[in-house]
C-alpha distance (Angstrom), angle and dihedral (degrees) to the residues before:
residue distance angle dihedral
M1 . . .
S2 3.79 . .
G3 3.80 95.1 .
A4 3.81 93.7 -93.8
R5 3.78 111.5 138.8
F6 3.78 120.2 -130.1
D7 3.80 112.8 -124.6
W8 3.80 99.0 -131.5
A9 3.81 93.2 162.4
G10 3.81 91.8 53.2
L11 3.79 91.3 46.0
L12 3.80 92.3 50.8
R13 3.82 91.1 47.1
A14 3.82 90.0 51.5
G15 3.79 92.2 52.1
L16 3.78 105.2 32.7
A17 3.81 104.9 31.6
P18 3.81 115.7 100.3
L19 3.80 118.0 -95.9
A20 3.81 90.3 -111.0
Q21 3.82 88.6 61.4
G22 3.80 94.5 49.0
G23 3.79 97.6 -95.6
A24 3.78 130.5 118.5
G25 3.81 93.2 -111.8
L26 3.80 93.5 -131.7
R27 3.81 123.7 161.4
P28 3.84 112.0 -118.3
E29 3.82 93.5 -105.9
E30 3.82 90.3 51.4
F31 3.79 91.5 48.9
W32 3.81 94.7 50.7
R33 3.83 91.8 47.9
L34 3.82 92.6 58.7
T35 3.79 116.0 116.8
P36 3.81 117.5 -131.8
L37 3.83 89.0 -105.7
E38 3.82 92.5 51.6
L39 3.79 89.7 48.6
R40 3.82 92.4 50.7
L41 3.81 91.0 49.3
M42 3.80 91.7 47.1
L43 3.82 89.8 52.8
G44 3.80 91.4 48.9
R45 3.78 94.6 -110.5
G46 3.79 98.6 113.4
A47 3.76 127.7 124.7
G48 3.75 117.5 -69.6
P49 3.76 134.3 39.7
S50 3.77 121.2 -41.5
A51 3.77 121.7 -108.8
L52 3.78 120.0 -79.5
T53 3.78 110.2 -93.8
R54 3.79 126.5 -147.1
A55 3.81 89.3 -106.6
G56 3.79 90.1 52.1
L57 3.79 91.6 49.7
L58 3.81 92.0 49.6
A59 3.81 90.1 49.9
L60 3.82 90.8 51.6
M61 3.80 90.9 47.7
A62 3.82 90.3 51.8
D63 3.82 92.3 47.8
Y64 3.81 94.9 44.4
P65 3.82 109.3 28.6
D66 3.79 119.6 -174.1
T67 3.79 105.8 -104.9
K68 3.77 130.8 162.2
E69 3.75 117.4 -133.5
R70 3.77 125.2 -179.1
G71 3.81 109.3 -74.7
D72 3.81 91.0 14.3
A73 3.81 96.5 106.9
G74 3.76 118.8 120.4
P75 3.78 125.5 -124.4
G76 3.79 111.5 -57.5
E77 3.82 93.7 11.6
P78 3.80 122.1 115.9
D79 3.83 116.2 -113.6
């Protein structure tokens, strides 16, 4: 290995800590049966983009504000 230490304590906290404390709330036998893919997904490191954060949502709202222009009303809404 390249000298990087594996964070076993952090990994165990992520899997075994109760949901209220930010963990997955798994029982030990459930945790140790996880596949590497399941573990990556549980930690939020799976394939695909990460979830939209509050900061990302606020940035989108600033870039694309809700405005009504003539003819822009949805079904059942007055123009």
